[in-house]
C-alpha positions in Angstrom: 4.6 23.5 1.7 2.0 21.5 -0.2 2.6 20.3 -3.7 0.1 21.6 -6.3 -0.8 19.8 -9.5 -0.9 21.7 -12.7 -4.1 20.9 -14.7 -2.2 19.3 -17.6 0.2 17.0 -15.7 -0.1 13.7 -13.8 1.5 13.5 -10.3 1.4 11.6 -7.1 2.6 12.1 -3.6 5.0 9.5 -2.3 4.0 8.0 1.1 6.3 8.8 4.1 7.2 5.1 4.5 7.7 2.3 2.0 8.1 -1.2 3.3 10.2 -3.6 1.2 12.1 -6.0 3.4 11.2 -9.5 4.3 9.4 -9.6 7.6 8.2 -6.0 7.4 4.5 -6.9 6.9 3.8 -7.0 10.7 5.4 -3.6 11.2 3.5 -2.1 8.2 0.2 -3.5 9.3 0.6 -2.1 12.8 1.4 1.3 11.4 -1.7 1.1 9.1 -4.0 0.5 12.0 -6.7 3.2 12.0 -6.1 4.3 8.4 -8.6 4.1 5.6 -6.7 3.1 2.5 -3.5 1.3 1.4 -1.8 0.8 -2.0 0.1 -2.5 -2.4 2.9 -2.6 -4.9 4.6 -5.9 -5.6 6.4 -7.7 -8.4 5.0 -10.3 -10.7 6.4 -13.3 -8.9 4.9 -12.3 -5.5 1.6 -11.3 -7.2 1.4 -14.7 -8.9 2.1 -16.4 -5.6 -1.0 -14.6 -4.3 0.7 -12.4 -1.7 -1.2 -9.3 -2.7 -4.5 -11.1 -2.2 -3.3 -12.3 1.2 -2.4 -8.8 2.3 -5.6 -7.4 0.9 -7.6 -10.0 3.0 -5.8 -8.9 6.1 -6.5 -5.3 5.3 -10.1 -6.1 4.7 -10.4 -7.4 8.3 -8.9 -4.1 9.5 -11.5 -2.2 7.5 -8.8 -0.7 5.2 -9.6 -0.3 1.5 -6.7 -1.6 -0.6 -5.6 -1.8 -4.2 -2.7 -3.9 -5.5 -0.6 -3.6 -8.6 
């Protein structure tokens, strides 16, 4: 069954997998191979340490459009 959005509410679909453990980047990247888009969610500390840009750069080489927050 597919979720339907009402015209007056905001909603989003949660991805089937969320990676959050140290060392999971290689697994996540392997599973993203062949996809078109990725959304990167991180905390302020990792964002300030430039990890989001590092991951975005890797995704760019895989021709995957990404956005970080």
